[in-house]
PASEBA-1860 file (N, C-alpha, C; in nm, 3 decimals):
! residues 185
1> MTLLIVLG> 0.094/-0.114/-0.007/-0.005/0.003/0.012/0.087/0.129/0.012 ~ 0.198/0.130/0.082/0.279/0.235/0.089/0.358/0.273/-0.045 ~ 0.374/0.151/-0.106/0.450/0.163/-0.233/0.364/0.225/-0.347 ~ 0.223/0.201/-0.347/0.124/0.258/-0.425/0.126/0.408/-0.402 ~ 0.111/0.451/-0.271/0.108/0.597/-0.231/0.234/0.666/-0.287 ~ 0.351/0.606/-0.263/0.483/0.666/-0.329/0.475/0.678/-0.467 ~ 0.438/0.584/-0.530/0.438/0.585/-0.669/0.331/0.671/-0.722 ~ 0.203/0.678/-0.656/0.114/0.787/-0.699/0.153/0.927/-0.682
9> VIVLIVIL> 0.232/0.950/-0.578/0.300/1.093/-0.561/0.396/1.119/-0.666 ~ 0.484/1.023/-0.688/0.589/1.036/-0.806/0.510/1.060/-0.949 ~ 0.400/0.997/-0.955/0.335/1.009/-1.098/0.270/1.156/-1.085 ~ 0.220/1.193/-0.984/0.164/1.339/-0.975/0.255/1.449/-0.994 ~ 0.383/1.422/-0.924/0.489/1.508/-0.942/0.541/1.525/-1.104 ~ 0.554/1.403/-1.155/0.592/1.401/-1.299/0.500/1.459/-1.385 ~ 0.367/1.445/-1.361/0.271/1.500/-1.448/0.264/1.675/-1.432 ~ 0.283/1.700/-1.296/0.294/1.837/-1.266/0.423/1.907/-1.338
17> FASVYNSL> 0.511/1.841/-1.322/0.651/1.884/-1.381/0.633/1.896/-1.525 ~ 0.585/1.803/-1.586/0.547/1.800/-1.746/0.461/1.913/-1.778 ~ 0.352/1.935/-1.702/0.249/2.031/-1.734/0.318/2.175/-1.714 ~ 0.392/2.199/-1.619/0.466/2.324/-1.604/0.550/2.352/-1.733 ~ 0.637/2.258/-1.745/0.737/2.260/-1.873/0.665/2.288/-2.002 ~ 0.553/2.216/-2.032/0.482/2.241/-2.138/0.405/2.380/-2.160 ~ 0.389/2.426/-2.032/0.324/2.558/-2.036/0.431/2.652/-2.075 ~ 0.536/2.652/-1.996/0.652/2.735/-2.039/0.697/2.743/-2.178
25> VKLRNNRE> 0.686/2.606/-2.255/0.724/2.606/-2.383/0.608/2.672/-2.474 ~ 0.485/2.658/-2.433/0.379/2.731/-2.517/0.407/2.883/-2.493 ~ 0.426/2.925/-2.371/0.440/3.065/-2.369/0.567/3.130/-2.441 ~ 0.672/3.048/-2.441/0.782/3.096/-2.507/0.756/3.106/-2.669 ~ 0.678/3.002/-2.710/0.642/2.984/-2.838/0.555/3.102/-2.886 ~ 0.457/3.143/-2.791/0.360/3.246/-2.811/0.441/3.376/-2.824 ~ 0.519/3.394/-2.741/0.619/3.507/-2.743/0.680/3.535/-2.896 ~ 0.747/3.420/-2.937/0.826/3.404/-3.055/0.722/3.441/-3.167
33> NAFADIDV> 0.605/3.392/-3.166/0.500/3.403/-3.267/0.453/3.544/-3.274 ~ 0.447/3.609/-3.149/0.413/3.764/-3.154/0.529/3.843/-3.201 ~ 0.642/3.801/-3.198/0.749/3.873/-3.247/0.748/3.850/-3.407 ~ 0.711/3.722/-3.452/0.698/3.698/-3.600/0.611/3.801/-3.650 ~ 0.497/3.844/-3.592/0.410/3.930/-3.647/0.461/4.078/-3.647 ~ 0.533/4.105/-3.557/0.619/4.230/-3.560/0.712/4.206/-3.687 ~ 0.772/4.111/-3.705/0.872/4.100/-3.807/0.809/4.129/-3.956 ~ 0.673/4.089/-3.972/0.613/4.115/-4.092/0.602/4.247/-4.108
41> QLKQRHDL> 0.556/4.327/-4.001/0.529/4.469/-4.029/0.659/4.540/-4.028 ~ 0.760/4.493/-3.975/0.897/4.569/-3.988/0.950/4.555/-4.137 ~ 0.937/4.444/-4.182/0.972/4.403/-4.321/0.897/4.497/-4.412 ~ 0.778/4.527/-4.402/0.704/4.634/-4.482/0.757/4.768/-4.449 ~ 0.778/4.782/-4.341/0.836/4.928/-4.296/0.970/4.947/-4.355 ~ 1.062/4.839/-4.361/1.182/4.845/-4.417/1.181/4.873/-4.585 ~ 1.090/4.804/-4.630/1.076/4.830/-4.774/1.014/4.967/-4.802 ~ 0.947/5.034/-4.730/0.885/5.155/-4.758/0.981/5.272/-4.738
49> IPQLVETV> 1.081/5.257/-4.652/1.168/5.366/-4.621/1.251/5.405/-4.744 ~ 1.321/5.313/-4.814/1.393/5.379/-4.936/1.303/5.446/-5.024 ~ 1.176/5.424/-5.040/1.097/5.496/-5.127/1.072/5.634/-5.061 ~ 1.048/5.631/-4.929/1.036/5.768/-4.860/1.169/5.854/-4.876 ~ 1.280/5.785/-4.856/1.395/5.862/-4.856/1.418/5.913/-5.009 ~ 1.387/5.854/-5.095/1.405/5.890/-5.240/1.311/6.011/-5.267 ~ 1.191/6.002/-5.209/1.088/6.128/-5.243/1.148/6.238/-5.157 ~ 1.194/6.230/-5.057/1.239/6.340/-4.952/1.365/6.391/-5.016
57> KGYAAHEK> 1.449/6.320/-5.076/1.567/6.363/-5.139/1.560/6.475/-5.229 ~ 1.477/6.465/-5.294/1.440/6.545/-5.411/1.416/6.687/-5.361 ~ 1.359/6.697/-5.247/1.317/6.826/-5.182/1.427/6.871/-5.083 ~ 1.500/6.776/-5.034/1.578/6.815/-4.908/1.720/6.764/-4.935 ~ 1.769/6.802/-5.044/1.913/6.754/-5.064/2.009/6.811/-4.957 ~ 1.983/6.928/-4.904/2.086/6.964/-4.803/2.066/6.886/-4.656 ~ 1.964/6.811/-4.643/1.931/6.750/-4.510/2.006/6.609/-4.523 ~ 2.116/6.602/-4.558/2.185/6.473/-4.597/2.207/6.387/-4.453
65> DTLERLVN> 2.242/6.454/-4.351/2.248/6.390/-4.215/2.136/6.302/-4.179 ~ 2.022/6.377/-4.179/1.897/6.319/-4.131/1.866/6.175/-4.228 ~ 1.891/6.218/-4.347/1.858/6.089/-4.458/1.952/5.985/-4.428 ~ 2.080/6.015/-4.377/2.186/5.903/-4.381/2.162/5.833/-4.249 ~ 2.125/5.900/-4.146/2.082/5.849/-4.035/1.964/5.740/-4.037 ~ 1.866/5.788/-4.103/1.763/5.691/-4.143/1.801/5.580/-4.224 ~ 1.871/5.579/-4.324/1.937/5.477/-4.412/2.000/5.390/-4.318 ~ 2.102/5.441/-4.230/2.192/5.354/-4.166/2.096/5.288/-4.050
73> ARSGAVNA> 2.016/5.359/-4.003/1.927/5.288/-3.899/1.830/5.181/-3.950 ~ 1.788/5.208/-4.077/1.712/5.085/-4.146/1.813/4.967/-4.150 ~ 1.943/5.010/-4.216/2.021/4.877/-4.241/2.051/4.811/-4.114 ~ 2.082/4.882/-3.997/2.091/4.823/-3.880/1.971/4.720/-3.813 ~ 1.849/4.786/-3.865/1.732/4.685/-3.828/1.718/4.563/-3.941 ~ 1.755/4.597/-4.041/1.739/4.479/-4.136/1.842/4.370/-4.104 ~ 1.952/4.409/-4.053/2.056/4.314/-4.025/2.052/4.246/-3.886 ~ 1.992/4.313/-3.808/1.973/4.253/-3.666/1.909/4.105/-3.668
81> RTIDEKIM> 1.977/4.018/-3.588/1.930/3.887/-3.594/1.858/3.835/-3.490 ~ 1.890/3.866/-3.349/1.807/3.820/-3.237/1.696/3.913/-3.204 ~ 1.606/3.860/-3.121/1.494/3.957/-3.085/1.549/4.070/-3.016 ~ 1.626/4.072/-2.938/1.698/4.161/-2.842/1.759/4.273/-2.936 ~ 1.835/4.222/-3.036/1.896/4.316/-3.145/1.797/4.390/-3.213 ~ 1.692/4.310/-3.265/1.596/4.371/-3.343/1.515/4.492/-3.254 ~ 1.499/4.468/-3.127/1.421/4.560/-3.045/1.508/4.691/-3.038 ~ 1.642/4.666/-3.010/1.728/4.795/-3.007/1.743/4.872/-3.145
89> AENALSSA> 1.754/4.781/-3.260/1.783/4.848/-3.385/1.634/4.928/-3.423 ~ 1.524/4.852/-3.398/1.400/4.924/-3.429/1.385/5.050/-3.361 ~ 1.412/5.044/-3.232/1.414/5.184/-3.152/1.487/5.293/-3.221 ~ 1.603/5.257/-3.268/1.703/5.358/-3.328/1.625/5.396/-3.456 ~ 1.577/5.301/-3.523/1.488/5.342/-3.652/1.369/5.433/-3.629 ~ 1.291/5.399/-3.512/1.195/5.489/-3.486/1.225/5.622/-3.450 ~ 1.349/5.639/-3.389/1.414/5.768/-3.360/1.444/5.838/-3.494 ~ 1.502/5.770/-3.577/1.549/5.837/-3.693/1.427/5.881/-3.806
97> LSGLKVTV> 1.331/5.798/-3.774/1.198/5.843/-3.846/1.126/5.978/-3.789 ~ 1.145/5.983/-3.671/1.111/6.113/-3.598/1.191/6.212/-3.649 ~ 1.303/6.209/-3.653/1.396/6.305/-3.696/1.364/6.365/-3.844 ~ 1.305/6.255/-3.928/1.274/6.287/-4.069/1.144/6.362/-4.055 ~ 1.063/6.326/-3.974/0.927/6.422/-3.951/0.965/6.558/-3.927 ~ 1.063/6.575/-3.851/1.087/6.725/-3.820/1.152/6.792/-3.935 ~ 1.231/6.718/-4.004/1.288/6.780/-4.119/1.190/6.817/-4.241 ~ 1.098/6.731/-4.241/0.981/6.748/-4.338/0.902/6.880/-4.330
105> EAYPDLKA> 0.891/6.917/-4.189/0.812/7.055/-4.140/0.865/7.170/-4.232 ~ 0.991/7.160/-4.266/1.056/7.273/-4.342/1.043/7.279/-4.484 ~ 0.961/7.191/-4.525/0.939/7.182/-4.694/0.793/7.168/-4.708 ~ 0.726/7.291/-4.706/0.577/7.298/-4.748/0.554/7.213/-4.869 ~ 0.622/7.242/-4.974/0.586/7.165/-5.105/0.590/7.014/-5.094 ~ 0.682/6.949/-5.007/0.696/6.826/-4.997/0.572/6.763/-4.936 ~ 0.538/6.846/-4.818/0.437/6.796/-4.745/0.287/6.781/-4.825 ~ 0.288/6.855/-4.936/0.182/6.852/-5.032/0.191/6.749/-5.147
113> NQNFLQLQ> 0.318/6.715/-5.168/0.347/6.618/-5.273/0.273/6.480/-5.249 ~ 0.217/6.447/-5.365/0.122/6.318/-5.353/0.190/6.193/-5.336 ~ 0.302/6.177/-5.382/0.384/6.053/-5.360/0.422/6.056/-5.197 ~ 0.469/6.164/-5.157/0.513/6.169/-5.009/0.389/6.151/-4.926 ~ 0.280/6.214/-4.966/0.165/6.189/-4.891/0.110/6.031/-4.877 ~ 0.120/5.974/-4.988/0.089/5.843/-4.987/0.172/5.757/-4.907 ~ 0.312/5.789/-4.923/0.409/5.711/-4.833/0.379/5.742/-4.692 ~ 0.375/5.852/-4.667/0.348/5.882/-4.514/0.221/5.834/-4.460
121> EEISDLEN> 0.130/5.825/-4.544/0.010/5.743/-4.496/0.037/5.607/-4.480 ~ 0.101/5.538/-4.572/0.140/5.399/-4.567/0.228/5.355/-4.431 ~ 0.322/5.460/-4.402/0.419/5.445/-4.294/0.329/5.454/-4.184 ~ 0.231/5.548/-4.170/0.168/5.571/-4.056/0.071/5.460/-4.023 ~ 0.016/5.401/-4.115/-0.049/5.267/-4.097/0.039/5.170/-4.061 ~ 0.128/5.163/-4.108/0.221/5.052/-4.067/0.265/5.065/-3.903 ~ 0.283/5.196/-3.878/0.336/5.231/-3.744/0.203/5.180/-3.638 ~ 0.075/5.222/-3.683/-0.008/5.149/-3.590/-0.025/5.039/-3.582
129> KLSAARRY> 0.008/4.935/-3.700/0.009/4.807/-3.706/0.105/4.741/-3.612 ~ 0.225/4.831/-3.632/0.336/4.773/-3.531/0.309/4.809/-3.385 ~ 0.250/4.903/-3.359/0.211/4.950/-3.212/0.129/4.842/-3.172 ~ 0.017/4.796/-3.233/-0.075/4.691/-3.194/0.015/4.541/-3.168 ~ 0.097/4.532/-3.269/0.175/4.392/-3.265/0.288/4.401/-3.132 ~ 0.324/4.527/-3.102/0.424/4.530/-2.998/0.331/4.530/-2.859 ~ 0.226/4.563/-2.862/0.153/4.555/-2.744/0.118/4.402/-2.728 ~ 0.093/4.320/-2.818/0.065/4.183/-2.810/0.193/4.120/-2.770
137> FNSATKEL> 0.296/4.157/-2.843/0.433/4.088/-2.808/0.447/4.112/-2.649 ~ 0.441/4.237/-2.616/0.473/4.274/-2.471/0.373/4.195/-2.377 ~ 0.255/4.166/-2.426/0.163/4.086/-2.335/0.211/3.931/-2.345 ~ 0.254/3.891/-2.444/0.300/3.751/-2.454/0.424/3.742/-2.358 ~ 0.518/3.844/-2.368/0.642/3.857/-2.286/0.616/3.872/-2.142 ~ 0.522/3.920/-2.110/0.478/3.935/-1.966/0.437/3.804/-1.920 ~ 0.350/3.735/-1.996/0.295/3.614/-1.957/0.417/3.490/-1.925 ~ 0.507/3.519/-2.024/0.616/3.439/-2.009/0.700/3.456/-1.907
145> NNAVQTFP> 0.737/3.583/-1.864/0.825/3.638/-1.761/0.743/3.607/-1.624 ~ 0.610/3.621/-1.627/0.551/3.576/-1.497/0.563/3.443/-1.459 ~ 0.546/3.353/-1.568/0.561/3.205/-1.556/0.695/3.172/-1.499 ~ 0.793/3.236/-1.560/0.950/3.216/-1.523/0.992/3.266/-1.394 ~ 0.912/3.362/-1.333/0.962/3.429/-1.216/0.873/3.358/-1.090 ~ 0.764/3.308/-1.127/0.669/3.267/-1.011/0.699/3.132/-0.969 ~ 0.672/3.102/-0.840/0.679/2.956/-0.789/0.543/2.871/-0.819 ~ 0.566/2.758/-0.847/0.678/2.666/-0.876/0.740/2.658/-1.010
153> SNIIAGMF> 0.682/2.728/-1.102/0.730/2.725/-1.242/0.873/2.769/-1.256 ~ 0.903/2.868/-1.158/1.043/2.919/-1.167/1.141/2.818/-1.148 ~ 1.121/2.702/-1.076/1.204/2.613/-1.047/1.229/2.529/-1.192 ~ 1.123/2.484/-1.236/1.136/2.425/-1.376/1.199/2.508/-1.479 ~ 1.169/2.634/-1.482/1.226/2.725/-1.575/1.375/2.731/-1.570 ~ 1.432/2.749/-1.440/1.570/2.761/-1.418/1.632/2.631/-1.451 ~ 1.563/2.520/-1.439/1.631/2.388/-1.477/1.645/2.373/-1.640 ~ 1.552/2.444/-1.701/1.563/2.430/-1.849/1.604/2.546/-1.926
161> GFHKEMMF> 1.652/2.639/-1.854/1.710/2.759/-1.921/1.604/2.859/-1.964 ~ 1.476/2.866/-1.920/1.395/2.970/-1.951/1.432/3.077/-1.854 ~ 1.429/3.194/-1.908/1.464/3.317/-1.811/1.373/3.444/-1.869 ~ 1.396/3.542/-1.792/1.325/3.665/-1.817/1.330/3.710/-1.947 ~ 1.254/3.762/-2.045/1.286/3.812/-2.156/1.266/3.962/-2.163 ~ 1.319/4.034/-2.265/1.316/4.166/-2.295/1.174/4.213/-2.347 ~ 1.109/4.314/-2.286/1.002/4.374/-2.350/1.046/4.461/-2.480 ~ 0.953/4.495/-2.568/0.970/4.595/-2.674/0.926/4.731/-2.623
169> DLGEQRAK> 1.011/4.807/-2.565/0.973/4.932/-2.527/1.009/5.043/-2.623 ~ 0.995/5.165/-2.563/1.012/5.278/-2.656/1.153/5.326/-2.652 ~ 1.228/5.270/-2.558/1.385/5.295/-2.561/1.398/5.458/-2.535 ~ 1.487/5.519/-2.607/1.525/5.667/-2.605/1.397/5.745/-2.624 ~ 1.296/5.712/-2.687/1.167/5.775/-2.711/1.096/5.801/-2.587 ~ 1.112/5.722/-2.489/1.020/5.717/-2.367/1.033/5.845/-2.299 ~ 1.172/5.903/-2.308/1.193/6.037/-2.228/1.112/6.158/-2.293 ~ 1.109/6.149/-2.425/1.038/6.231/-2.512/0.891/6.249/-2.464
177> LEEAPKIQ> 0.834/6.130/-2.463/0.690/6.123/-2.438/0.647/6.145/-2.303 ~ 0.747/6.140/-2.213/0.717/6.189/-2.073/0.727/6.326/-2.050 ~ 0.773/6.410/-2.144/0.787/6.545/-2.134/0.661/6.600/-2.144 ~ 0.620/6.706/-2.071/0.496/6.791/-2.094/0.506/6.851/-2.217 ~ 0.392/6.839/-2.310/0.387/6.918/-2.449/0.404/7.078/-2.419 ~ 0.503/7.130/-2.521/0.511/7.271/-2.518/0.424/7.341/-2.616 ~ 0.358/7.427/-2.565/0.252/7.510/-2.635/0.306/7.647/-2.664 ~ 0.310/7.677/-2.795/0.367/7.826/-2.834/0.258/7.880/-2.919
185> F> 0.243/8.021/-2.901/0.153/8.082/-2.979/0.238/8.190/-3.065
END
């Protein structure tokens, strides 16, 4: 009888262990799938940027630094391999795109150009889709991180190399967003 009880407890522990492990694997895969959704949007973004740069070049020839920063940031984003590298590279690209928006303000004819307006609209739409995909990715990352850091799954996570993962945050842009808006008349 004692042997059956011990065997039953061992079977329950193995089932619990397997269940927690499988749950961690599902959460990790969900996070990776969420980033794959972001990757699709980023690919479209990367494809549109050269068109935007060429359109702006015709109007803003002397704004070479801004355009070079944008091209270099895009290149870095395209060449990033790991999720963490992509997150950092995309933050740099977002910052470069913000710099381009400021540059464009100096060119009223460019702002009215049909090609530019269409590209700007497409990029704006992509940025909205990226924002939604990032929220989903961060939600998936939070679920994984919660499982990796809470008991008893943290024990199994540690045994199999699961660890807290990086969120897709705003990076350097966060400081800009936390500043109060400046209103000038």
